DOGUMAR-205832 format. One record per residue (C-alpha): x, y, z; residue in three letters; residue number from 1. Coordinates in nm, 2 decimals. Layout:
% residues N
<node east="X" north="Y" up="Z" res="ALA" n="NUM"/>
...
This chain:
% residues 416
<node east="12.32" north="5.48" up="11.69" res="MET" n="1"/>
<node east="12.20" north="5.67" up="11.45" res="LEU" n="2"/>
<node east="12.36" north="6.05" up="11.43" res="GLN" n="3"/>
<node east="11.95" north="6.18" up="11.46" res="ILE" n="4"/>
<node east="11.95" north="6.05" up="11.80" res="GLN" n="5"/>
<node east="12.28" north="6.19" up="11.91" res="LYS" n="6"/>
<node east="12.20" north="6.56" up="11.71" res="ARG" n="7"/>
<node east="11.86" north="6.52" up="11.86" res="LEU" n="8"/>
<node east="11.71" north="6.67" up="11.52" res="SER" n="9"/>
<node east="11.38" north="6.70" up="11.44" res="ASN" n="10"/>
<node east="11.33" north="6.38" up="11.26" res="SER" n="11"/>
<node east="11.50" north="6.17" up="11.53" res="PHE" n="12"/>
<node east="11.22" north="6.30" up="11.76" res="PHE" n="13"/>
<node east="10.95" north="6.22" up="11.47" res="GLY" n="14"/>
<node east="11.08" north="5.86" up="11.52" res="LEU" n="15"/>
<node east="11.06" north="5.84" up="11.86" res="LEU" n="16"/>
<node east="10.73" north="5.98" up="11.86" res="SER" n="17"/>
<node east="10.60" north="5.63" up="11.64" res="LEU" n="18"/>
<node east="10.58" north="5.42" up="11.91" res="PRO" n="19"/>
<node east="10.30" north="5.61" up="12.14" res="ALA" n="20"/>
<node east="10.16" north="5.72" up="11.80" res="THR" n="21"/>
<node east="10.07" north="5.32" up="11.75" res="ALA" n="22"/>
<node east="9.96" north="5.29" up="12.07" res="MET" n="23"/>
<node east="9.71" north="5.63" up="12.06" res="GLY" n="24"/>
<node east="9.63" north="5.50" up="11.74" res="PHE" n="25"/>
<node east="9.46" north="5.25" up="11.87" res="ALA" n="26"/>
<node east="9.28" north="5.40" up="12.15" res="LEU" n="27"/>
<node east="9.16" north="5.63" up="11.85" res="SER" n="28"/>
<node east="9.00" north="5.35" up="11.67" res="VAL" n="29"/>
<node east="8.85" north="5.27" up="12.03" res="GLN" n="30"/>
<node east="8.72" north="5.50" up="12.04" res="ILE" n="31"/>
<node east="8.56" north="5.57" up="11.76" res="SER" n="32"/>
<node east="8.45" north="5.22" up="11.70" res="ALA" n="33"/>
<node east="8.39" north="5.05" up="12.02" res="LEU" n="34"/>
<node east="8.03" north="5.23" up="12.14" res="SER" n="35"/>
<node east="7.95" north="5.21" up="11.79" res="TRP" n="36"/>
<node east="7.95" north="4.87" up="11.66" res="ILE" n="37"/>
<node east="7.88" north="4.73" up="12.01" res="LEU" n="38"/>
<node east="7.50" north="4.97" up="11.97" res="THR" n="39"/>
<node east="7.45" north="4.96" up="11.60" res="THR" n="40"/>
<node east="7.62" north="4.56" up="11.53" res="LYS" n="41"/>
<node east="7.57" north="4.41" up="11.86" res="TYR" n="42"/>
<node east="7.25" north="4.59" up="12.00" res="ASN" n="43"/>
<node east="7.40" north="4.62" up="12.39" res="LEU" n="44"/>
<node east="7.25" north="4.94" up="12.58" res="ASP" n="45"/>
<node east="7.42" north="5.22" up="12.76" res="LEU" n="46"/>
<node east="7.47" north="5.03" up="13.03" res="HIS" n="47"/>
<node east="7.63" north="4.77" up="12.93" res="GLU" n="48"/>
<node east="7.86" north="4.98" up="12.71" res="ILE" n="49"/>
<node east="7.98" north="5.12" up="13.05" res="GLY" n="50"/>
<node east="8.11" north="4.78" up="13.15" res="ILE" n="51"/>
<node east="8.29" north="4.69" up="12.83" res="VAL" n="52"/>
<node east="8.41" north="5.06" up="12.87" res="TRP" n="53"/>
<node east="8.51" north="4.93" up="13.24" res="ALA" n="54"/>
<node east="8.73" north="4.65" up="13.16" res="ALA" n="55"/>
<node east="9.01" north="4.79" up="13.04" res="GLY" n="56"/>
<node east="9.04" north="5.04" up="13.30" res="PRO" n="57"/>
<node east="9.05" north="4.77" up="13.54" res="ILE" n="58"/>
<node east="9.32" north="4.61" up="13.41" res="ALA" n="59"/>
<node east="9.53" north="4.94" up="13.36" res="GLY" n="60"/>
<node east="9.55" north="4.96" up="13.75" res="ILE" n="61"/>
<node east="9.71" north="4.72" up="13.76" res="VAL" n="62"/>
<node east="9.93" north="4.66" up="13.43" res="GLY" n="63"/>
<node east="10.09" north="4.98" up="13.39" res="GLN" n="64"/>
<node east="10.18" north="5.00" up="13.70" res="VAL" n="65"/>
<node east="10.33" north="4.65" up="13.71" res="VAL" n="66"/>
<node east="10.48" north="4.68" up="13.38" res="ILE" n="67"/>
<node east="10.70" north="5.02" up="13.44" res="GLY" n="68"/>
<node east="10.82" north="4.85" up="13.73" res="LEU" n="69"/>
<node east="10.90" north="4.58" up="13.52" res="LEU" n="70"/>
<node east="11.07" north="4.81" up="13.24" res="SER" n="71"/>
<node east="11.26" north="5.04" up="13.51" res="ASP" n="72"/>
<node east="11.46" north="4.72" up="13.65" res="ASN" n="73"/>
<node east="11.48" north="4.45" up="13.35" res="THR" n="74"/>
<node east="11.69" north="4.40" up="12.98" res="TRP" n="75"/>
<node east="11.63" north="4.19" up="12.76" res="PHE" n="76"/>
<node east="11.60" north="4.19" up="12.35" res="TRP" n="77"/>
<node east="11.81" north="4.49" up="12.33" res="GLY" n="78"/>
<node east="11.65" north="4.70" up="12.55" res="GLY" n="79"/>
<node east="11.41" north="4.85" up="12.90" res="ARG" n="80"/>
<node east="11.18" north="4.93" up="12.73" res="ARG" n="81"/>
<node east="11.12" north="4.78" up="12.37" res="ARG" n="82"/>
<node east="10.99" north="4.45" up="12.42" res="PRO" n="83"/>
<node east="10.68" north="4.52" up="12.63" res="PHE" n="84"/>
<node east="10.63" north="4.77" up="12.31" res="ILE" n="85"/>
<node east="10.67" north="4.50" up="12.06" res="LEU" n="86"/>
<node east="10.44" north="4.28" up="12.31" res="ILE" n="87"/>
<node east="10.19" north="4.49" up="12.38" res="GLY" n="88"/>
<node east="10.23" north="4.64" up="11.98" res="GLY" n="89"/>
<node east="10.12" north="4.25" up="11.88" res="THR" n="90"/>
<node east="9.84" north="4.18" up="12.12" res="ILE" n="91"/>
<node east="9.67" north="4.51" up="12.04" res="ALA" n="92"/>
<node east="9.69" north="4.48" up="11.70" res="ALA" n="93"/>
<node east="9.55" north="4.10" up="11.69" res="LEU" n="94"/>
<node east="9.23" north="4.25" up="11.93" res="MET" n="95"/>
<node east="9.15" north="4.54" up="11.67" res="LEU" n="96"/>
<node east="9.11" north="4.25" up="11.48" res="LEU" n="97"/>
<node east="8.87" north="4.08" up="11.68" res="ALA" n="98"/>
<node east="8.66" north="4.40" up="11.70" res="LEU" n="99"/>
<node east="8.44" north="4.38" up="11.44" res="PRO" n="100"/>
<node east="8.46" north="3.93" up="11.51" res="ASN" n="101"/>
<node east="8.29" north="4.00" up="11.83" res="ILE" n="102"/>
<node east="8.00" north="3.70" up="11.71" res="ASP" n="103"/>
<node east="8.20" north="3.50" up="11.53" res="LYS" n="104"/>
<node east="8.40" north="3.43" up="11.83" res="ILE" n="105"/>
<node east="8.16" north="3.40" up="12.07" res="ASN" n="106"/>
<node east="7.97" north="3.10" up="11.82" res="ASP" n="107"/>
<node east="8.34" north="2.95" up="11.75" res="PHE" n="108"/>
<node east="8.41" north="2.89" up="12.13" res="PHE" n="109"/>
<node east="8.03" north="2.84" up="12.24" res="GLY" n="110"/>
<node east="8.02" north="3.12" up="12.51" res="VAL" n="111"/>
<node east="7.64" north="3.25" up="12.41" res="ASN" n="112"/>
<node east="7.74" north="3.57" up="12.58" res="SER" n="113"/>
<node east="7.81" north="3.87" up="12.36" res="LEU" n="114"/>
<node east="7.86" north="4.09" up="12.63" res="ILE" n="115"/>
<node east="8.13" north="3.87" up="12.80" res="LEU" n="116"/>
<node east="8.30" north="3.82" up="12.44" res="VAL" n="117"/>
<node east="8.36" north="4.18" up="12.43" res="ALA" n="118"/>
<node east="8.46" north="4.27" up="12.79" res="ILE" n="119"/>
<node east="8.72" north="4.01" up="12.74" res="VAL" n="120"/>
<node east="8.87" north="4.16" up="12.38" res="VAL" n="121"/>
<node east="8.80" north="4.55" up="12.52" res="ALA" n="122"/>
<node east="9.01" north="4.43" up="12.85" res="LEU" n="123"/>
<node east="9.26" north="4.26" up="12.62" res="MET" n="124"/>
<node east="9.27" north="4.60" up="12.40" res="LEU" n="125"/>
<node east="9.32" north="4.80" up="12.69" res="ASP" n="126"/>
<node east="9.55" north="4.60" up="12.85" res="LEU" n="127"/>
<node east="9.76" north="4.60" up="12.54" res="ALA" n="128"/>
<node east="9.75" north="4.95" up="12.50" res="ILE" n="129"/>
<node east="9.86" north="4.97" up="12.82" res="ASN" n="130"/>
<node east="10.15" north="4.77" up="12.89" res="ILE" n="131"/>
<node east="10.25" north="4.92" up="12.56" res="SER" n="132"/>
<node east="10.18" north="5.33" up="12.63" res="PHE" n="133"/>
<node east="10.39" north="5.34" up="12.94" res="ASN" n="134"/>
<node east="10.72" north="5.22" up="12.80" res="PRO" n="135"/>
<node east="10.66" north="5.42" up="12.51" res="THR" n="136"/>
<node east="10.63" north="5.72" up="12.69" res="ARG" n="137"/>
<node east="10.92" north="5.64" up="12.94" res="SER" n="138"/>
<node east="11.09" north="5.57" up="12.66" res="LEU" n="139"/>
<node east="11.10" north="5.95" up="12.55" res="ILE" n="140"/>
<node east="11.21" north="6.02" up="12.95" res="SER" n="141"/>
<node east="11.51" north="5.78" up="12.90" res="ASP" n="142"/>
<node east="11.66" north="5.92" up="12.60" res="VAL" n="143"/>
<node east="11.65" north="6.35" up="12.61" res="THR" n="144"/>
<node east="11.77" north="6.57" up="12.84" res="PRO" n="145"/>
<node east="11.58" north="6.73" up="13.12" res="GLU" n="146"/>
<node east="11.46" north="7.08" up="13.03" res="GLY" n="147"/>
<node east="11.34" north="7.20" up="12.72" res="SER" n="148"/>
<node east="11.47" north="6.85" up="12.53" res="GLU" n="149"/>
<node east="11.24" north="6.68" up="12.75" res="ARG" n="150"/>
<node east="10.90" north="6.92" up="12.65" res="THR" n="151"/>
<node east="10.96" north="6.92" up="12.26" res="LYS" n="152"/>
<node east="10.95" north="6.51" up="12.35" res="GLY" n="153"/>
<node east="10.60" north="6.52" up="12.48" res="TYR" n="154"/>
<node east="10.50" north="6.71" up="12.20" res="THR" n="155"/>
<node east="10.67" north="6.62" up="11.95" res="TRP" n="156"/>
<node east="10.50" north="6.31" up="12.08" res="MET" n="157"/>
<node east="10.13" north="6.45" up="12.06" res="GLN" n="158"/>
<node east="10.19" north="6.61" up="11.72" res="THR" n="159"/>
<node east="10.31" north="6.33" up="11.57" res="VAL" n="160"/>
<node east="10.05" north="6.12" up="11.73" res="SER" n="161"/>
<node east="9.75" north="6.38" up="11.66" res="GLY" n="162"/>
<node east="9.83" north="6.43" up="11.34" res="PHE" n="163"/>
<node east="9.74" north="6.03" up="11.27" res="PHE" n="164"/>
<node east="9.51" north="6.02" up="11.56" res="GLY" n="165"/>
<node east="9.29" north="6.28" up="11.29" res="VAL" n="166"/>
<node east="9.37" north="6.04" up="11.01" res="LEU" n="167"/>
<node east="9.18" north="5.75" up="11.20" res="ALA" n="168"/>
<node east="8.85" north="5.98" up="11.20" res="TYR" n="169"/>
<node east="8.89" north="6.09" up="10.83" res="ILE" n="170"/>
<node east="8.87" north="5.69" up="10.77" res="ILE" n="171"/>
<node east="8.60" north="5.65" up="10.97" res="GLY" n="172"/>
<node east="8.39" north="5.94" up="10.87" res="ALA" n="173"/>
<node east="8.47" north="5.87" up="10.44" res="VAL" n="174"/>
<node east="8.52" north="5.55" up="10.45" res="TRP" n="175"/>
<node east="8.35" north="5.40" up="10.74" res="GLY" n="176"/>
<node east="8.47" north="5.23" up="11.09" res="ASN" n="177"/>
<node east="8.53" north="4.89" up="10.94" res="TYR" n="178"/>
<node east="8.78" north="5.01" up="10.71" res="TYR" n="179"/>
<node east="8.93" north="5.23" up="11.00" res="LEU" n="180"/>
<node east="8.98" north="4.90" up="11.21" res="ILE" n="181"/>
<node east="9.18" north="4.73" up="11.00" res="TYR" n="182"/>
<node east="9.40" north="5.02" up="10.86" res="PHE" n="183"/>
<node east="9.45" north="5.00" up="11.19" res="GLY" n="184"/>
<node east="9.55" north="4.71" up="11.24" res="ILE" n="185"/>
<node east="9.86" north="4.77" up="11.02" res="ILE" n="186"/>
<node east="9.99" north="5.04" up="11.12" res="LEU" n="187"/>
<node east="10.02" north="4.97" up="11.49" res="VAL" n="188"/>
<node east="10.16" north="4.65" up="11.38" res="LEU" n="189"/>
<node east="10.45" north="4.84" up="11.20" res="VAL" n="190"/>
<node east="10.47" north="5.16" up="11.38" res="PHE" n="191"/>
<node east="10.54" north="4.92" up="11.72" res="SER" n="192"/>
<node east="10.83" north="4.71" up="11.56" res="VAL" n="193"/>
<node east="10.99" north="4.92" up="11.32" res="LEU" n="194"/>
<node east="11.14" north="5.23" up="11.57" res="PRO" n="195"/>
<node east="11.21" north="5.01" up="11.85" res="THR" n="196"/>
<node east="11.53" north="4.88" up="11.68" res="PHE" n="197"/>
<node east="11.61" north="5.21" up="11.54" res="LEU" n="198"/>
<node east="11.65" north="5.37" up="11.93" res="ILE" n="199"/>
<node east="11.94" north="5.29" up="12.10" res="VAL" n="200"/>
<node east="11.79" north="5.28" up="12.48" res="GLU" n="201"/>
<node east="12.08" north="5.40" up="12.80" res="PRO" n="202"/>
<node east="12.20" north="5.12" up="12.98" res="ARG" n="203"/>
<node east="12.26" north="5.35" up="13.30" res="ASP" n="204"/>
<node east="11.92" north="5.59" up="13.31" res="LEU" n="205"/>
<node east="12.12" north="5.80" up="13.58" res="LYS" n="206"/>
<node east="12.35" north="5.83" up="13.34" res="ALA" n="207"/>
<node east="12.20" north="5.94" up="13.03" res="SER" n="208"/>
<node east="12.04" north="6.21" up="13.21" res="SER" n="209"/>
<node east="12.27" north="6.42" up="13.20" res="GLY" n="210"/>
<node east="12.25" north="6.55" up="13.59" res="ILE" n="211"/>
<node east="12.45" north="6.43" up="13.95" res="LYS" n="212"/>
<node east="12.23" north="6.33" up="14.22" res="GLU" n="213"/>
<node east="12.38" north="6.35" up="14.57" res="THR" n="214"/>
<node east="12.37" north="6.02" up="14.74" res="GLU" n="215"/>
<node east="12.13" north="5.92" up="14.94" res="GLY" n="216"/>
<node east="11.89" north="6.17" up="14.82" res="GLU" n="217"/>
<node east="11.62" north="6.07" up="14.53" res="GLY" n="218"/>
<node east="11.45" north="6.36" up="14.31" res="LYS" n="219"/>
<node east="11.10" north="6.24" up="14.32" res="THR" n="220"/>
<node east="10.88" north="6.47" up="14.43" res="ASP" n="221"/>
<node east="10.63" north="6.33" up="14.61" res="LEU" n="222"/>
<node east="10.41" north="6.63" up="14.69" res="SER" n="223"/>
<node east="10.41" north="6.74" up="14.35" res="GLY" n="224"/>
<node east="10.34" north="6.44" up="14.22" res="LEU" n="225"/>
<node east="9.98" north="6.40" up="14.39" res="MET" n="226"/>
<node east="9.89" north="6.73" up="14.32" res="LYS" n="227"/>
<node east="9.95" north="6.70" up="13.95" res="ILE" n="228"/>
<node east="9.75" north="6.31" up="13.93" res="TYR" n="229"/>
<node east="9.47" north="6.43" up="14.10" res="ILE" n="230"/>
<node east="9.42" north="6.74" up="13.84" res="ALA" n="231"/>
<node east="9.49" north="6.53" up="13.61" res="HIS" n="232"/>
<node east="9.24" north="6.27" up="13.70" res="GLY" n="233"/>
<node east="8.90" north="6.60" up="13.71" res="PHE" n="234"/>
<node east="9.10" north="6.65" up="13.37" res="SER" n="235"/>
<node east="8.99" north="6.27" up="13.25" res="TRP" n="236"/>
<node east="8.71" north="6.19" up="13.41" res="ILE" n="237"/>
<node east="8.55" north="6.48" up="13.19" res="ALA" n="238"/>
<node east="8.75" north="6.37" up="12.90" res="ILE" n="239"/>
<node east="8.56" north="6.02" up="12.94" res="GLN" n="240"/>
<node east="8.23" north="6.16" up="12.96" res="THR" n="241"/>
<node east="8.27" north="6.32" up="12.60" res="MET" n="242"/>
<node east="8.47" north="5.97" up="12.49" res="PHE" n="243"/>
<node east="8.22" north="5.76" up="12.58" res="VAL" n="244"/>
<node east="7.86" north="5.91" up="12.56" res="TYR" n="245"/>
<node east="7.83" north="6.15" up="12.27" res="ILE" n="246"/>
<node east="7.69" north="5.89" up="12.15" res="ILE" n="247"/>
<node east="7.39" north="5.95" up="12.32" res="ALA" n="248"/>
<node east="7.38" north="6.32" up="12.31" res="PHE" n="249"/>
<node east="7.43" north="6.31" up="11.95" res="ILE" n="250"/>
<node east="7.13" north="6.05" up="11.89" res="GLN" n="251"/>
<node east="6.91" north="6.34" up="12.06" res="GLN" n="252"/>
<node east="7.04" north="6.65" up="12.03" res="LYS" n="253"/>
<node east="7.08" north="6.61" up="11.67" res="ILE" n="254"/>
<node east="6.91" north="6.33" up="11.62" res="ASN" n="255"/>
<node east="7.09" north="6.20" up="11.28" res="PRO" n="256"/>
<node east="6.90" north="5.95" up="11.05" res="GLY" n="257"/>
<node east="7.09" north="5.62" up="11.05" res="SER" n="258"/>
<node east="7.35" north="5.45" up="11.25" res="ASP" n="259"/>
<node east="7.61" north="5.55" up="10.94" res="ASN" n="260"/>
<node east="7.51" north="5.91" up="11.03" res="GLU" n="261"/>
<node east="7.60" north="5.87" up="11.42" res="THR" n="262"/>
<node east="7.90" north="5.76" up="11.29" res="GLY" n="263"/>
<node east="7.99" north="5.98" up="11.07" res="ARG" n="264"/>
<node east="7.90" north="6.30" up="11.28" res="ILE" n="265"/>
<node east="8.18" north="6.12" up="11.58" res="ILE" n="266"/>
<node east="8.44" north="6.06" up="11.40" res="SER" n="267"/>
<node east="8.44" north="6.40" up="11.23" res="ILE" n="268"/>
<node east="8.37" north="6.50" up="11.57" res="SER" n="269"/>
<node east="8.69" north="6.38" up="11.71" res="PHE" n="270"/>
<node east="8.87" north="6.44" up="11.35" res="ALA" n="271"/>
<node east="8.83" north="6.85" up="11.46" res="VAL" n="272"/>
<node east="8.92" north="6.77" up="11.80" res="LEU" n="273"/>
<node east="9.30" north="6.55" up="11.71" res="ASN" n="274"/>
<node east="9.34" north="6.83" up="11.41" res="THR" n="275"/>
<node east="9.35" north="7.11" up="11.68" res="VAL" n="276"/>
<node east="9.52" north="6.83" up="11.97" res="GLY" n="277"/>
<node east="9.80" north="6.78" up="11.70" res="PHE" n="278"/>
<node east="9.86" north="7.13" up="11.55" res="ILE" n="279"/>
<node east="9.91" north="7.28" up="11.88" res="LEU" n="280"/>
<node east="10.19" north="7.12" up="12.11" res="PRO" n="281"/>
<node east="10.50" north="7.15" up="11.92" res="ALA" n="282"/>
<node east="10.44" north="7.50" up="11.71" res="PHE" n="283"/>
<node east="10.25" north="7.65" up="11.97" res="VAL" n="284"/>
<node east="10.27" north="7.49" up="12.31" res="LEU" n="285"/>
<node east="10.61" north="7.44" up="12.36" res="GLN" n="286"/>
<node east="10.71" north="7.75" up="12.26" res="PRO" n="287"/>
<node east="10.49" north="7.94" up="12.52" res="LEU" n="288"/>
<node east="10.56" north="7.68" up="12.80" res="ALA" n="289"/>
<node east="10.91" north="7.75" up="12.72" res="GLU" n="290"/>
<node east="10.78" north="8.15" up="12.76" res="ARG" n="291"/>
<node east="10.57" north="8.15" up="13.07" res="PHE" n="292"/>
<node east="10.60" north="7.80" up="13.21" res="GLY" n="293"/>
<node east="10.42" north="7.45" up="13.12" res="ARG" n="294"/>
<node east="10.21" north="7.47" up="13.42" res="ILE" n="295"/>
<node east="10.01" north="7.79" up="13.36" res="LYS" n="296"/>
<node east="9.96" north="7.70" up="12.96" res="VAL" n="297"/>
<node east="9.85" north="7.39" up="13.11" res="HIS" n="298"/>
<node east="9.58" north="7.59" up="13.29" res="THR" n="299"/>
<node east="9.47" north="7.82" up="13.01" res="ILE" n="300"/>
<node east="9.42" north="7.57" up="12.73" res="SER" n="301"/>
<node east="9.17" north="7.32" up="12.96" res="ILE" n="302"/>
<node east="8.98" north="7.61" up="13.05" res="SER" n="303"/>
<node east="8.94" north="7.63" up="12.73" res="PHE" n="304"/>
<node east="8.84" north="7.31" up="12.70" res="MET" n="305"/>
<node east="8.59" north="7.36" up="12.99" res="ALA" n="306"/>
<node east="8.42" north="7.66" up="12.79" res="LEU" n="307"/>
<node east="8.34" north="7.46" up="12.53" res="ALA" n="308"/>
<node east="8.19" north="7.17" up="12.71" res="TYR" n="309"/>
<node east="7.94" north="7.43" up="12.84" res="PHE" n="310"/>
<node east="7.92" north="7.57" up="12.46" res="GLY" n="311"/>
<node east="7.78" north="7.19" up="12.45" res="MET" n="312"/>
<node east="7.50" north="7.21" up="12.70" res="VAL" n="313"/>
<node east="7.35" north="7.53" up="12.56" res="ILE" n="314"/>
<node east="7.43" north="7.54" up="12.18" res="ALA" n="315"/>
<node east="7.55" north="7.22" up="12.09" res="GLY" n="316"/>
<node east="7.25" north="7.07" up="11.89" res="HIS" n="317"/>
<node east="7.35" north="7.17" up="11.60" res="SER" n="318"/>
<node east="7.61" north="6.92" up="11.39" res="GLU" n="319"/>
<node east="7.80" north="7.27" up="11.24" res="TYR" n="320"/>
<node east="7.84" north="7.43" up="11.63" res="VAL" n="321"/>
<node east="7.95" north="7.09" up="11.76" res="LEU" n="322"/>
<node east="8.25" north="7.10" up="11.55" res="TYR" n="323"/>
<node east="8.31" north="7.43" up="11.61" res="ILE" n="324"/>
<node east="8.31" north="7.32" up="11.98" res="LEU" n="325"/>
<node east="8.51" north="7.01" up="11.94" res="MET" n="326"/>
<node east="8.75" north="7.25" up="11.78" res="GLY" n="327"/>
<node east="8.80" north="7.52" up="12.08" res="ILE" n="328"/>
<node east="8.77" north="7.21" up="12.30" res="ALA" n="329"/>
<node east="9.15" north="7.03" up="12.10" res="GLY" n="330"/>
<node east="9.29" north="7.36" up="12.25" res="ILE" n="331"/>
<node east="9.28" north="7.16" up="12.54" res="GLY" n="332"/>
<node east="9.28" north="6.84" up="12.46" res="TRP" n="333"/>
<node east="9.70" north="6.91" up="12.33" res="SER" n="334"/>
<node east="9.76" north="7.00" up="12.64" res="SER" n="335"/>
<node east="9.65" north="6.75" up="12.88" res="VAL" n="336"/>
<node east="9.77" north="6.51" up="12.61" res="VAL" n="337"/>
<node east="10.19" north="6.64" up="12.58" res="SER" n="338"/>
<node east="10.22" north="6.92" up="12.86" res="LEU" n="339"/>
<node east="10.13" north="6.71" up="13.19" res="PRO" n="340"/>
<node east="10.41" north="6.37" up="13.05" res="PHE" n="341"/>
<node east="10.67" north="6.65" up="13.09" res="ALA" n="342"/>
<node east="10.57" north="6.86" up="13.38" res="ILE" n="343"/>
<node east="10.54" north="6.47" up="13.55" res="MET" n="344"/>
<node east="10.88" north="6.38" up="13.41" res="SER" n="345"/>
<node east="11.09" north="6.60" up="13.57" res="GLU" n="346"/>
<node east="10.95" north="6.61" up="13.93" res="LYS" n="347"/>
<node east="11.06" north="6.23" up="13.91" res="VAL" n="348"/>
<node east="11.46" north="5.99" up="13.96" res="GLU" n="349"/>
<node east="11.46" north="5.92" up="13.62" res="LYS" n="350"/>
<node east="11.57" north="5.50" up="13.71" res="GLY" n="351"/>
<node east="11.21" north="5.42" up="13.88" res="LYS" n="352"/>
<node east="11.01" north="5.67" up="13.56" res="MET" n="353"/>
<node east="10.87" north="5.34" up="13.42" res="GLY" n="354"/>
<node east="10.71" north="5.29" up="13.79" res="LEU" n="355"/>
<node east="10.62" north="5.68" up="13.79" res="TYR" n="356"/>
<node east="10.52" north="5.70" up="13.49" res="MET" n="357"/>
<node east="10.23" north="5.37" up="13.55" res="GLY" n="358"/>
<node east="10.11" north="5.55" up="13.85" res="ILE" n="359"/>
<node east="10.06" north="5.87" up="13.64" res="PHE" n="360"/>
<node east="9.83" north="5.65" up="13.48" res="ASN" n="361"/>
<node east="9.59" north="5.58" up="13.78" res="LEU" n="362"/>
<node east="9.48" north="5.94" up="13.73" res="SER" n="363"/>
<node east="9.39" north="5.82" up="13.40" res="VAL" n="364"/>
<node east="9.23" north="5.47" up="13.48" res="VAL" n="365"/>
<node east="9.08" north="5.54" up="13.76" res="ILE" n="366"/>
<node east="8.85" north="5.80" up="13.63" res="PRO" n="367"/>
<node east="8.73" north="5.58" up="13.34" res="GLN" n="368"/>
<node east="8.62" north="5.34" up="13.61" res="LEU" n="369"/>
<node east="8.41" north="5.59" up="13.78" res="ILE" n="370"/>
<node east="8.29" north="5.74" up="13.40" res="VAL" n="371"/>
<node east="8.19" north="5.36" up="13.32" res="SER" n="372"/>
<node east="8.05" north="5.24" up="13.62" res="LEU" n="373"/>
<node east="7.90" north="5.53" up="13.82" res="VAL" n="374"/>
<node east="7.84" north="5.81" up="13.61" res="ILE" n="375"/>
<node east="7.74" north="5.60" up="13.33" res="GLY" n="376"/>
<node east="7.45" north="5.50" up="13.49" res="TYR" n="377"/>
<node east="7.33" north="5.82" up="13.60" res="PHE" n="378"/>
<node east="7.36" north="5.93" up="13.26" res="ILE" n="379"/>
<node east="7.16" north="5.63" up="13.11" res="SER" n="380"/>
<node east="6.87" north="5.72" up="13.37" res="GLN" n="381"/>
<node east="6.88" north="6.11" up="13.26" res="ALA" n="382"/>
<node east="6.59" north="6.16" up="13.04" res="PRO" n="383"/>
<node east="6.76" north="6.49" up="12.87" res="ASP" n="384"/>
<node east="7.16" north="6.37" up="12.77" res="LYS" n="385"/>
<node east="7.30" north="6.80" up="12.85" res="ASN" n="386"/>
<node east="7.36" north="6.57" up="13.12" res="ILE" n="387"/>
<node east="7.72" north="6.50" up="12.96" res="ILE" n="388"/>
<node east="7.86" north="6.81" up="12.88" res="PHE" n="389"/>
<node east="7.73" north="6.92" up="13.22" res="ILE" n="390"/>
<node east="7.94" north="6.69" up="13.35" res="ILE" n="391"/>
<node east="8.22" north="6.71" up="13.13" res="SER" n="392"/>
<node east="8.23" north="7.11" up="13.22" res="GLY" n="393"/>
<node east="8.22" north="7.05" up="13.58" res="ALA" n="394"/>
<node east="8.55" north="6.77" up="13.56" res="GLY" n="395"/>
<node east="8.74" north="7.07" up="13.39" res="MET" n="396"/>
<node east="8.64" north="7.33" up="13.58" res="ALA" n="397"/>
<node east="8.78" north="7.15" up="13.87" res="ILE" n="398"/>
<node east="9.05" north="7.06" up="13.72" res="SER" n="399"/>
<node east="9.16" north="7.44" up="13.63" res="VAL" n="400"/>
<node east="9.12" north="7.51" up="14.01" res="VAL" n="401"/>
<node east="9.34" north="7.21" up="14.12" res="LEU" n="402"/>
<node east="9.66" north="7.29" up="13.82" res="TRP" n="403"/>
<node east="9.59" north="7.68" up="13.93" res="MET" n="404"/>
<node east="9.72" north="7.53" up="14.28" res="LEU" n="405"/>
<node east="10.01" north="7.36" up="14.19" res="ILE" n="406"/>
<node east="10.32" north="7.55" up="14.15" res="ARG" n="407"/>
<node east="10.56" north="7.57" up="13.87" res="GLU" n="408"/>
<node east="10.87" north="7.47" up="13.89" res="ASP" n="409"/>
<node east="11.09" north="7.81" up="13.79" res="ARG" n="410"/>
<node east="11.44" north="7.59" up="13.84" res="LYS" n="411"/>
<node east="11.36" north="7.29" up="13.59" res="ILE" n="412"/>
<node east="11.21" north="7.49" up="13.36" res="LYS" n="413"/>
<node east="11.40" north="7.55" up="13.07" res="GLY" n="414"/>
<node east="11.65" north="7.38" up="13.18" res="ALA" n="415"/>
<node east="11.90" north="7.19" up="12.94" res="ASN" n="416"/>
């Protein structure tokens, strides 16, 4: 075991964040490039794009839960989470390579259906991300004690991952989405493979937690978890609506002069969102959460995101106002992708972390399906694309109210 792991030093938290960063970067490429490439290169309409985006979440419903359960109860290649990170990272890199070559794949196999090939590629990419994301997040819980160090693990995860997410959108904005895709292939492979061989996983998860459980008693708080899942789900209805359909809002309300200009505005918007998203978690949210409580800090953070979404409806019809509002939305984004994992992980038995982390993912993928299969239809039919941020604002406002109803666990907060 490396000394940095024994000491739980900042460099170890940085290393521990890299596998999740690999999957986050793959997701950033997907968000930045998928709708753009399907619209501009393959000429799919909004409804068809929604169908493509629905393929991955469908796989995720089963994939995350199954992979989480398997990773809790298997051990090979020297780890519990390691094998799934390695396999998922490799598949994700291959599917990124497939993105700009969907037409060539279609011609090679004689499928004669671009949308079918696009669905398969999106399905495999999202499945690969799901295969790896669960173990990368569970790994953080496996190797950190409960309390402040656990929170530090997840906030560092978002800070490091968010930094590279910003890099992804900067690459897309400056050099274009094709450069972003090929850079992503290399990064995903390196960050998935190398760190997993440097981090030592515990064979006995209960012993590694540093706590003693009474025989016959479980630590999992099912009622608390259900409240978290539902509240988090409404956050993702809001966020996914923005991710998938912001292109339509920009095309109608800002009216860029070309497809490349549209892609540039999308890339800058997400770069701004993720810049705030990576700066705040480790340096602002973690100390505030230790002082005031994770749930309270999270609730206030996503309140800013709700306000930003409603601001888009009122004043987001200028490129630069859009960037400002995306920065405000980044306050909520920084919390959504960090604090809920720390909150959820301490309501679960450590030996079942993968399973419940997989179930937690349902609060992401089910909203994604709702957005793609239901909300997407209404957005495509609506003449005024302000509806995109009306839906996003309403979904986030509901999430704020639901998080306010969840009790802060003072006993767990700040424990070592």
